[in-house]
C-alpha positions in Angstrom: -0.1 0.1 0.2 1.8 3.7 -0.7 -0.3 7.1 0.3 -0.2 9.6 -2.4 1.8 12.5 -1.2 0.7 16.2 -2.5 1.7 19.4 -1.5 1.2 19.5 2.6 -1.6 21.6 3.6 -0.2 22.2 7.3 -2.5 19.3 8.8 -0.8 16.4 10.7 -3.1 13.1 10.5 -2.6 11.3 13.2 -3.2 7.5 14.4 -3.5 7.1 18.4 -4.5 3.3 19.6 -4.7 2.0 22.8 -4.8 -2.4 22.2 -4.9 -4.5 24.8 -2.0 -7.0 25.8 -4.1 -10.0 24.4 -3.8 -8.4 21.0 0.0 -7.6 21.2 0.4 -9.2 17.5 -2.3 -7.4 16.2 -1.0 -4.3 17.7 2.5 -4.7 16.4 1.3 -5.5 13.3 -0.5 -2.2 13.3 2.8 -0.6 14.5 4.9 -2.2 11.5 2.1 -1.0 8.7 2.1 2.4 10.1 5.4 2.3 9.8 5.8 1.2 6.2 3.3 3.4 4.8 5.3 6.1 6.2 4.2 7.3 9.4 6.3 8.9 11.9 6.2 7.2 15.5 5.7 10.3 17.9 5.4 7.7 21.0 4.6 3.7 21.1 1.2 4.3 20.6 1.0 7.9 18.6 1.6 8.1 14.6 1.9 11.4 12.7 1.8 11.8 8.9 1.4 15.0 6.8 -0.9 14.0 4.2 -4.7 12.7 3.5 -4.9 9.1 4.3 -8.0 8.5 6.0 -9.3 5.9 3.5 -5.7 3.9 3.6 -6.0 3.9 8.0 -9.6 2.9 7.7 -8.6 0.1 5.3 -5.8 -0.7 7.6 -7.7 -0.5 11.1 -10.4 -2.9 9.3 -7.8 -5.6 8.2 -6.1 -6.0 11.5 -10.2 -5.5 12.9 -8.6 -3.0 15.8 -11.7 -0.4 15.0 -13.0 -0.2 18.6 -9.3 0.5 19.8 -7.8 3.4 17.2 -8.4 7.0 16.7 -7.8 9.0 13.6 -7.3 12.8 13.8 -6.4 15.8 11.9 -4.1 18.3 13.9 -3.8 22.2 12.8 -0.6 22.2 15.5 1.6 20.2 16.9 4.6 21.6 18.9 8.2 20.3 17.7 6.5 20.8 14.3 10.0 21.6 13.4 11.5 18.3 14.2 8.4 16.8 12.0 8.8 19.1 9.0 12.3 18.2 9.0 11.3 14.9 9.1 9.2 14.7 5.9 11.4 17.1 4.1 8.4 19.7 4.1 7.6 23.5 3.7 4.3 24.5 4.3 2.4 25.4 0.8 1.2 29.1 1.5 -2.3 29.4 -0.1 
């Protein structure tokens, strides 16, 4: 799976999860898949990505049957933004 990278709109797509220990293998698979498609791990259960990806994330969550444990959100602001911009090699597109 590949997520299309367009011009960055200044928003951070965020996946947050709290998956129980009994589902450890699914939790690790989700973590691995998020990294594989390009997400950056802020914390063990918090990942960010700069481009629209809701459909892809919905697919991944359903594939691993983790809907009740995973949240998807879009942030306008994250502190330490400069670090993330460098990680993704981004400049804000002024519209």
